[in-house]
N, CA, C and O atoms as a GROMACS GRO file, in nm:
protein
  432
    1UNK      N    1  -0.824  -2.640  14.934
    1UNK     CA    2  -0.926  -2.643  14.781
    1UNK      C    3  -0.853  -2.775  14.618
    1UNK      O    4  -0.770  -2.866  14.623
    2UNK      N    5  -0.917  -2.732  14.526
    2UNK     CA    6  -0.939  -2.877  14.483
    2UNK      C    7  -0.815  -2.826  14.372
    2UNK      O    8  -0.772  -2.716  14.338
    3UNK      N    9  -0.785  -2.964  14.338
    3UNK     CA   10  -0.694  -2.949  14.231
    3UNK      C   11  -0.636  -2.871  14.093
    3UNK      O   12  -0.534  -2.827  14.040
    4UNK      N   13  -0.814  -2.894  14.073
    4UNK     CA   14  -0.852  -2.795  13.955
    4UNK      C   15  -0.795  -2.696  13.943
    4UNK      O   16  -0.716  -2.658  13.857
    5UNK      N   17  -0.887  -2.586  14.148
    5UNK     CA   18  -0.862  -2.471  14.096
    5UNK      C   19  -0.693  -2.430  14.156
    5UNK      O   20  -0.661  -2.312  14.170
    6UNK      N   21  -0.571  -2.574  14.198
    6UNK     CA   22  -0.414  -2.538  14.187
    6UNK      C   23  -0.405  -2.525  14.083
    6UNK      O   24  -0.355  -2.413  14.084
    7UNK      N   25  -0.418  -2.563  13.930
    7UNK     CA   26  -0.375  -2.523  13.806
    7UNK      C   27  -0.379  -2.354  13.882
    7UNK      O   28  -0.298  -2.320  13.968
    8UNK      N   29  -0.459  -2.290  13.844
    8UNK     CA   30  -0.481  -2.093  13.872
    8UNK      C   31  -0.338  -2.073  13.977
    8UNK      O   32  -0.291  -1.960  13.986
    9UNK      N   33  -0.296  -2.148  14.028
    9UNK     CA   34  -0.231  -2.065  14.077
    9UNK      C   35  -0.100  -2.042  13.961
    9UNK      O   36  -0.072  -1.928  13.922
   10UNK      N   37  -0.059  -2.110  13.934
   10UNK     CA   38   0.023  -2.089  13.810
   10UNK      C   39   0.018  -2.059  13.705
   10UNK      O   40   0.115  -2.101  13.642
   11UNK      N   41  -0.062  -1.992  13.636
   11UNK     CA   42  -0.118  -1.956  13.535
   11UNK      C   43  -0.014  -1.796  13.589
   11UNK      O   44   0.023  -1.750  13.698
   12UNK      N   45   0.002  -1.749  13.425
   12UNK     CA   46   0.123  -1.656  13.451
   12UNK      C   47   0.045  -1.512  13.436
   12UNK      O   48  -0.015  -1.452  13.347
   13UNK      N   49   0.089  -1.486  13.602
   13UNK     CA   50  -0.079  -1.305  13.599
   13UNK      C   51   0.006  -1.213  13.498
   13UNK      O   52  -0.076  -1.121  13.489
   14UNK      N   53   0.112  -1.173  13.416
   14UNK     CA   54   0.105  -1.121  13.372
   14UNK      C   55   0.029  -1.100  13.241
   14UNK      O   56  -0.016  -0.994  13.196
   15UNK      N   57   0.024  -1.255  13.176
   15UNK     CA   58  -0.059  -1.213  13.069
   15UNK      C   59  -0.248  -1.252  13.132
   15UNK      O   60  -0.347  -1.227  13.063
   16UNK      N   61  -0.257  -1.323  13.290
   16UNK     CA   62  -0.390  -1.326  13.302
   16UNK      C   63  -0.496  -1.189  13.292
   16UNK      O   64  -0.614  -1.194  13.259
   17UNK      N   65  -0.435  -1.090  13.322
   17UNK     CA   66  -0.487  -0.930  13.369
   17UNK      C   67  -0.572  -0.910  13.182
   17UNK      O   68  -0.527  -0.898  13.068
   18UNK      N   69  -0.727  -0.915  13.251
   18UNK     CA   70  -0.767  -0.872  13.101
   18UNK      C   71  -0.741  -0.821  13.008
   18UNK      O   72  -0.770  -0.873  12.901
   19UNK      N   73  -0.677  -0.702  13.016
   19UNK     CA   74  -0.708  -0.605  12.958
   19UNK      C   75  -0.488  -0.694  12.852
   19UNK      O   76  -0.444  -0.711  12.738
   20UNK      N   77  -0.443  -0.712  12.988
   20UNK     CA   78  -0.304  -0.770  12.876
   20UNK      C   79  -0.364  -0.854  12.807
   20UNK      O   80  -0.368  -0.847  12.684
   21UNK      N   81  -0.427  -0.959  12.883
   21UNK     CA   82  -0.523  -1.104  12.721
   21UNK      C   83  -0.528  -1.033  12.561
   21UNK      O   84  -0.505  -1.039  12.440
   22UNK      N   85  -0.575  -0.968  12.668
   22UNK     CA   86  -0.636  -0.888  12.479
   22UNK      C   87  -0.516  -0.887  12.437
   22UNK      O   88  -0.467  -0.988  12.386
   23UNK      N   89  -0.456  -0.788  12.451
   23UNK     CA   90  -0.345  -0.706  12.369
   23UNK      C   91  -0.252  -0.838  12.290
   23UNK      O   92  -0.210  -0.816  12.176
   24UNK      N   93  -0.225  -0.971  12.354
   24UNK     CA   94  -0.184  -1.059  12.353
   24UNK      C   95  -0.257  -1.158  12.201
   24UNK      O   96  -0.235  -1.224  12.099
   25UNK      N   97  -0.358  -1.100  12.296
   25UNK     CA   98  -0.419  -1.210  12.187
   25UNK      C   99  -0.426  -1.129  12.006
   25UNK      O  100  -0.425  -1.178  11.893
   26UNK      N  101  -0.430  -1.045  12.037
   26UNK     CA  102  -0.453  -0.929  11.881
   26UNK      C  103  -0.289  -0.914  11.849
   26UNK      O  104  -0.240  -0.926  11.736
   27UNK      N  105  -0.232  -0.892  11.941
   27UNK     CA  106  -0.075  -0.946  11.845
   27UNK      C  107  -0.063  -1.128  11.843
   27UNK      O  108  -0.183  -1.149  11.826
   28UNK      N  109  -0.044  -1.168  11.845
   28UNK     CA  110  -0.093  -1.360  11.858
   28UNK      C  111  -0.165  -1.330  11.703
   28UNK      O  112  -0.122  -1.417  11.627
   29UNK      N  113  -0.224  -1.272  11.659
   29UNK     CA  114  -0.298  -1.298  11.551
   29UNK      C  115  -0.207  -1.205  11.388
   29UNK      O  116  -0.219  -1.236  11.270
   30UNK      N  117  -0.128  -1.097  11.447
   30UNK     CA  118  -0.081  -1.083  11.352
   30UNK      C  119   0.064  -1.049  11.344
   30UNK      O  120   0.127  -1.061  11.449
   31UNK      N  121   0.100  -1.026  11.282
   31UNK     CA  122   0.257  -0.958  11.189
   31UNK      C  123   0.315  -0.857  11.318
   31UNK      O  124   0.424  -0.880  11.370
   32UNK      N  125   0.216  -0.732  11.365
   32UNK     CA  126   0.209  -0.680  11.462
   32UNK      C  127   0.146  -0.608  11.398
   32UNK      O  128   0.118  -0.626  11.279
   33UNK      N  129   0.094  -0.453  11.510
   33UNK     CA  130   0.006  -0.360  11.513
   33UNK      C  131   0.032  -0.242  11.603
   33UNK      O  132   0.037  -0.244  11.726
   34UNK      N  133   0.045  -0.159  11.538
   34UNK     CA  134   0.060   0.014  11.614
   34UNK      C  135  -0.051   0.122  11.716
   34UNK      O  136  -0.168   0.161  11.716
   35UNK      N  137   0.050   0.131  11.778
   35UNK     CA  138  -0.024   0.182  11.862
   35UNK      C  139  -0.234   0.206  11.848
   35UNK      O  140  -0.330   0.154  11.905
   36UNK      N  141  -0.219   0.293  11.758
   36UNK     CA  142  -0.325   0.302  11.730
   36UNK      C  143  -0.452   0.229  11.677
   36UNK      O  144  -0.566   0.275  11.666
   37UNK      N  145  -0.397   0.076  11.638
   37UNK     CA  146  -0.475   0.047  11.589
   37UNK      C  147  -0.566  -0.061  11.761
   37UNK      O  148  -0.686  -0.076  11.782
   38UNK      N  149  -0.429  -0.120  11.860
   38UNK     CA  150  -0.421  -0.106  11.983
   38UNK      C  151  -0.513  -0.051  12.057
   38UNK      O  152  -0.566  -0.107  12.153
   39UNK      N  153  -0.542   0.071  12.013
   39UNK     CA  154  -0.603   0.157  12.127
   39UNK      C  155  -0.772   0.123  12.058
   39UNK      O  156  -0.870   0.149  12.129
   40UNK      N  157  -0.790   0.072  11.938
   40UNK     CA  158  -0.893   0.145  11.876
   40UNK      C  159  -0.996  -0.059  11.920
   40UNK      O  160  -1.105  -0.086  11.969
   41UNK      N  161  -0.838  -0.178  11.847
   41UNK     CA  162  -0.925  -0.245  11.852
   41UNK      C  163  -0.928  -0.313  12.039
   41UNK      O  164  -1.018  -0.390  12.073
   42UNK      N  165  -0.828  -0.273  12.129
   42UNK     CA  166  -0.857  -0.276  12.313
   42UNK      C  167  -1.037  -0.244  12.391
   42UNK      O  168  -1.115  -0.317  12.453
   43UNK      N  169  -1.044  -0.037  12.328
   43UNK     CA  170  -1.137   0.038  12.404
   43UNK      C  171  -1.065   0.053  12.474
   43UNK      O  172  -1.128   0.061  12.579
   44UNK      N  173  -0.885   0.071  12.510
   44UNK     CA  174  -0.856   0.094  12.648
   44UNK      C  175  -0.806   0.269  12.620
   44UNK      O  176  -0.798   0.285  12.498
   45UNK      N  177  -0.777   0.376  12.683
   45UNK     CA  178  -0.739   0.484  12.718
   45UNK      C  179  -0.582   0.463  12.661
   45UNK      O  180  -0.527   0.357  12.632
   46UNK      N  181  -0.536   0.584  12.655
   46UNK     CA  182  -0.455   0.536  12.598
   46UNK      C  183  -0.329   0.512  12.664
   46UNK      O  184  -0.244   0.434  12.618
   47UNK      N  185  -0.308   0.613  12.828
   47UNK     CA  186  -0.256   0.570  12.897
   47UNK      C  187  -0.288   0.407  12.939
   47UNK      O  188  -0.213   0.321  12.987
   48UNK      N  189  -0.366   0.406  12.917
   48UNK     CA  190  -0.421   0.262  13.035
   48UNK      C  191  -0.336   0.091  12.924
   48UNK      O  192  -0.319  -0.026  12.960
   49UNK      N  193  -0.304   0.163  12.785
   49UNK     CA  194  -0.261   0.094  12.719
   49UNK      C  195  -0.166   0.114  12.742
   49UNK      O  196  -0.112   0.072  12.844
   50UNK      N  197  -0.107   0.193  12.648
   50UNK     CA  198   0.048   0.258  12.746
   50UNK      C  199   0.062   0.186  12.823
   50UNK      O  200   0.108   0.084  12.771
   51UNK      N  201   0.046   0.169  12.955
   51UNK     CA  202   0.125   0.110  13.119
   51UNK      C  203   0.060  -0.032  12.999
   51UNK      O  204   0.127  -0.068  12.903
   52UNK      N  205  -0.015  -0.066  13.018
   52UNK     CA  206  -0.014  -0.158  13.006
   52UNK      C  207   0.123  -0.258  12.890
   52UNK      O  208   0.198  -0.354  12.906
   53UNK      N  209   0.100  -0.192  12.815
   53UNK     CA  210   0.202  -0.233  12.684
   53UNK      C  211   0.382  -0.234  12.759
   53UNK      O  212   0.480  -0.292  12.711
   54UNK      N  213   0.376  -0.141  12.896
   54UNK     CA  214   0.513  -0.113  12.922
   54UNK      C  215   0.508  -0.260  13.036
   54UNK      O  216   0.625  -0.299  13.041
   55UNK      N  217   0.451  -0.320  13.096
   55UNK     CA  218   0.470  -0.422  13.186
   55UNK      C  219   0.467  -0.581  13.134
   55UNK      O  220   0.485  -0.683  13.201
   56UNK      N  221   0.432  -0.561  12.960
   56UNK     CA  222   0.460  -0.642  12.888
   56UNK      C  223   0.551  -0.670  12.796
   56UNK      O  224   0.582  -0.782  12.754
   57UNK      N  225   0.619  -0.506  12.746
   57UNK     CA  226   0.799  -0.578  12.697
   57UNK      C  227   0.822  -0.543  12.817
   57UNK      O  228   0.945  -0.540  12.810
   58UNK      N  229   0.804  -0.520  12.901
   58UNK     CA  230   0.915  -0.530  13.067
   58UNK      C  231   0.944  -0.731  13.098
   58UNK      O  232   1.038  -0.807  13.123
   59UNK      N  233   0.763  -0.740  13.069
   59UNK     CA  234   0.822  -0.908  13.143
   59UNK      C  235   0.906  -1.000  12.958
   59UNK      O  236   0.927  -1.120  12.940
   60UNK      N  237   0.928  -0.904  12.877
   60UNK     CA  238   0.955  -0.993  12.747
   60UNK      C  239   0.892  -1.010  12.624
   60UNK      O  240   0.932  -0.996  12.509
   61UNK      N  241   0.770  -1.049  12.681
   61UNK     CA  242   0.642  -1.097  12.616
   61UNK      C  243   0.612  -0.985  12.457
   61UNK      O  244   0.571  -1.011  12.344
   62UNK      N  245   0.650  -0.882  12.513
   62UNK     CA  246   0.590  -0.809  12.389
   62UNK      C  247   0.718  -0.694  12.304
   62UNK      O  248   0.796  -0.693  12.401
   63UNK      N  249   0.781  -0.616  12.213
   63UNK     CA  250   0.866  -0.586  12.111
   63UNK      C  251   0.823  -0.492  12.115
   63UNK      O  252   0.716  -0.505  12.056
   64UNK      N  253   0.841  -0.309  12.176
   64UNK     CA  254   0.823  -0.198  12.092
   64UNK      C  255   0.890  -0.129  12.047
   64UNK      O  256   1.001  -0.098  12.091
   65UNK      N  257   0.800  -0.059  11.878
   65UNK     CA  258   0.941  -0.008  11.888
   65UNK      C  259   0.902   0.111  11.756
   65UNK      O  260   0.856   0.097  11.642
   66UNK      N  261   0.967   0.285  11.875
   66UNK     CA  262   0.900   0.375  11.840
   66UNK      C  263   0.964   0.438  11.704
   66UNK      O  264   1.086   0.454  11.718
   67UNK      N  265   0.897   0.492  11.529
   67UNK     CA  266   0.918   0.546  11.426
   67UNK      C  267   0.916   0.643  11.465
   67UNK      O  268   0.904   0.670  11.585
   68UNK      N  269   0.933   0.768  11.320
   68UNK     CA  270   0.840   0.814  11.222
   68UNK      C  271   0.771   0.811  11.116
   68UNK      O  272   0.785   0.696  11.075
   69UNK      N  273   0.706   0.866  11.045
   69UNK     CA  274   0.653   0.877  10.988
   69UNK      C  275   0.686   0.990  10.927
   69UNK      O  276   0.659   1.070  11.016
   70UNK      N  277   0.726   1.052  10.841
   70UNK     CA  278   0.705   1.262  10.867
   70UNK      C  279   0.748   1.244  11.012
   70UNK      O  280   0.820   1.176  11.084
   71UNK      N  281   0.653   1.355  11.011
   71UNK     CA  282   0.714   1.431  11.154
   71UNK      C  283   0.622   1.370  11.230
   71UNK      O  284   0.574   1.428  11.328
   72UNK      N  285   0.589   1.256  11.197
   72UNK     CA  286   0.436   1.174  11.300
   72UNK      C  287   0.564   1.080  11.345
   72UNK      O  288   0.663   1.030  11.292
   73UNK      N  289   0.476   1.091  11.535
   73UNK     CA  290   0.580   0.943  11.527
   73UNK      C  291   0.421   0.818  11.536
   73UNK      O  292   0.304   0.854  11.525
   74UNK      N  293   0.467   0.685  11.557
   74UNK     CA  294   0.423   0.634  11.564
   74UNK      C  295   0.493   0.396  11.632
   74UNK      O  296   0.553   0.298  11.588
   75UNK      N  297   0.420   0.444  11.753
   75UNK     CA  298   0.454   0.311  11.746
   75UNK      C  299   0.382   0.172  11.707
   75UNK      O  300   0.262   0.151  11.696
   76UNK      N  301   0.499   0.078  11.689
   76UNK     CA  302   0.408  -0.046  11.598
   76UNK      C  303   0.483  -0.134  11.777
   76UNK      O  304   0.574  -0.099  11.853
   77UNK      N  305   0.378  -0.261  11.777
   77UNK     CA  306   0.434  -0.324  11.930
   77UNK      C  307   0.412  -0.489  11.794
   77UNK      O  308   0.318  -0.488  11.715
   78UNK      N  309   0.505  -0.595  11.795
   78UNK     CA  310   0.477  -0.720  11.785
   78UNK      C  311   0.524  -0.781  11.970
   78UNK      O  312   0.567  -0.737  12.077
   79UNK      N  313   0.470  -0.935  11.889
   79UNK     CA  314   0.548  -1.064  12.014
   79UNK      C  315   0.673  -1.105  12.044
   79UNK      O  316   0.691  -1.188  11.954
   80UNK      N  317   0.735  -1.104  12.084
   80UNK     CA  318   0.849  -1.194  12.090
   80UNK      C  319   0.828  -1.274  12.040
   80UNK      O  320   0.714  -1.268  11.993
   81UNK      N  321   0.910  -1.411  12.007
   81UNK     CA  322   0.883  -1.556  12.078
   81UNK      C  323   0.885  -1.620  12.247
   81UNK      O  324   0.819  -1.710  12.300
   82UNK      N  325   0.987  -1.533  12.296
   82UNK     CA  326   0.926  -1.550  12.420
   82UNK      C  327   0.785  -1.537  12.468
   82UNK      O  328   0.747  -1.645  12.514
   83UNK      N  329   0.692  -1.444  12.474
   83UNK     CA  330   0.534  -1.377  12.417
   83UNK      C  331   0.446  -1.510  12.381
   83UNK      O  332   0.332  -1.538  12.418
   84UNK      N  333   0.504  -1.556  12.328
   84UNK     CA  334   0.434  -1.635  12.203
   84UNK      C  335   0.396  -1.779  12.306
   84UNK      O  336   0.290  -1.839  12.325
   85UNK      N  337   0.551  -1.801  12.365
   85UNK     CA  338   0.529  -1.924  12.442
   85UNK      C  339   0.429  -1.889  12.522
   85UNK      O  340   0.317  -1.940  12.530
   86UNK      N  341   0.478  -1.790  12.588
   86UNK     CA  342   0.394  -1.794  12.713
   86UNK      C  343   0.270  -1.774  12.710
   86UNK      O  344   0.203  -1.833  12.795
   87UNK      N  345   0.197  -1.681  12.609
   87UNK     CA  346   0.049  -1.651  12.606
   87UNK      C  347   0.054  -1.869  12.500
   87UNK      O  348  -0.010  -1.884  12.396
   88UNK      N  349   0.099  -1.936  12.535
   88UNK     CA  350   0.084  -2.052  12.473
   88UNK      C  351   0.119  -2.116  12.622
   88UNK      O  352   0.012  -2.174  12.638
   89UNK      N  353   0.167  -2.135  12.699
   89UNK     CA  354   0.160  -2.192  12.798
   89UNK      C  355   0.041  -2.152  12.884
   89UNK      O  356  -0.049  -2.221  12.933
   90UNK      N  357   0.066  -2.027  12.889
   90UNK     CA  358  -0.126  -1.975  12.946
   90UNK      C  359  -0.213  -1.995  12.896
   90UNK      O  360  -0.302  -1.974  12.979
   91UNK      N  361  -0.297  -2.054  12.716
   91UNK     CA  362  -0.345  -2.088  12.715
   91UNK      C  363  -0.352  -2.228  12.772
   91UNK      O  364  -0.435  -2.218  12.863
   92UNK      N  365  -0.320  -2.324  12.769
   92UNK     CA  366  -0.363  -2.417  12.773
   92UNK      C  367  -0.362  -2.449  12.944
   92UNK      O  368  -0.452  -2.525  12.979
   93UNK      N  369  -0.290  -2.409  13.032
   93UNK     CA  370  -0.325  -2.398  13.205
   93UNK      C  371  -0.460  -2.370  13.153
   93UNK      O  372  -0.520  -2.477  13.144
   94UNK      N  373  -0.544  -2.258  13.110
   94UNK     CA  374  -0.642  -2.251  13.132
   94UNK      C  375  -0.782  -2.334  13.084
   94UNK      O  376  -0.887  -2.348  13.146
   95UNK      N  377  -0.728  -2.399  12.909
   95UNK     CA  378  -0.789  -2.513  12.899
   95UNK      C  379  -0.780  -2.638  13.007
   95UNK      O  380  -0.884  -2.697  13.034
   96UNK      N  381  -0.658  -2.677  13.068
   96UNK     CA  382  -0.675  -2.764  13.140
   96UNK      C  383  -0.733  -2.668  13.275
   96UNK      O  384  -0.650  -2.593  13.326
   97UNK      N  385  -0.833  -2.670  13.317
   97UNK     CA  386  -0.893  -2.557  13.397
   97UNK      C  387  -1.058  -2.642  13.411
   97UNK      O  388  -1.126  -2.713  13.485
   98UNK      N  389  -1.054  -2.566  13.266
   98UNK     CA  390  -1.189  -2.564  13.170
   98UNK      C  391  -1.168  -2.696  13.184
   98UNK      O  392  -1.224  -2.734  13.287
   99UNK      N  393  -1.110  -2.787  13.125
   99UNK     CA  394  -1.167  -2.976  13.104
   99UNK      C  395  -1.128  -2.991  13.241
   99UNK      O  396  -1.189  -3.096  13.261
  100UNK      N  397  -1.066  -2.963  13.364
  100UNK     CA  398  -1.165  -3.081  13.461
  100UNK      C  399  -1.236  -3.014  13.501
  100UNK      O  400  -1.336  -3.085  13.512
  101UNK      N  401  -1.269  -2.881  13.549
  101UNK     CA  402  -1.410  -2.778  13.615
  101UNK      C  403  -1.513  -2.886  13.528
  101UNK      O  404  -1.571  -2.965  13.602
  102UNK      N  405  -1.551  -2.902  13.337
  102UNK     CA  406  -1.667  -2.936  13.300
  102UNK      C  407  -1.647  -3.152  13.291
  102UNK      O  408  -1.735  -3.218  13.237
  103UNK      N  409  -1.522  -3.220  13.352
  103UNK     CA  410  -1.465  -3.336  13.382
  103UNK      C  411  -1.517  -3.338  13.542
  103UNK      O  412  -1.565  -3.438  13.595
  104UNK      N  413  -1.503  -3.238  13.593
  104UNK     CA  414  -1.525  -3.210  13.810
  104UNK      C  415  -1.744  -3.161  13.775
  104UNK      O  416  -1.782  -3.166  13.892
  105UNK      N  417  -1.830  -3.138  13.719
  105UNK     CA  418  -1.919  -3.090  13.684
  105UNK      C  419  -1.958  -3.241  13.641
  105UNK      O  420  -2.004  -3.308  13.734
  106UNK      N  421  -1.951  -3.294  13.539
  106UNK     CA  422  -2.005  -3.412  13.506
  106UNK      C  423  -2.041  -3.535  13.599
  106UNK      O  424  -2.140  -3.600  13.633
  107UNK      N  425  -1.912  -3.530  13.621
  107UNK     CA  426  -1.890  -3.616  13.796
  107UNK      C  427  -2.034  -3.644  13.904
  107UNK      O  428  -2.085  -3.748  13.945
  108UNK      N  429  -2.077  -3.458  13.931
  108UNK     CA  430  -2.121  -3.434  14.032
  108UNK      C  431  -2.262  -3.513  13.990
  108UNK      O  432  -2.356  -3.519  14.070
   0.00000   0.00000   0.00000
């Protein structure tokens, strides 16, 4: 296995899944987002979004706050400091892989 591909073995599998990466990217650009906003922004079903948010919450990457506005439930999600750090590390790792791939391609 090439050295470039070995870097992919070390990426955070929680974040690497496309739907969770999309959620993390959205939350990194906002202070917080409610469930309906994430539902519309991601295009996921309610069940899929809920499942991915639960995995991110268990990893400590997302904080989920459930409140009520009158009698209407409201779920607010925000990236935790650990989530921000994990996303930054993931993005740096992927950038390294891309840079090495480009470099290796140019050498050939």
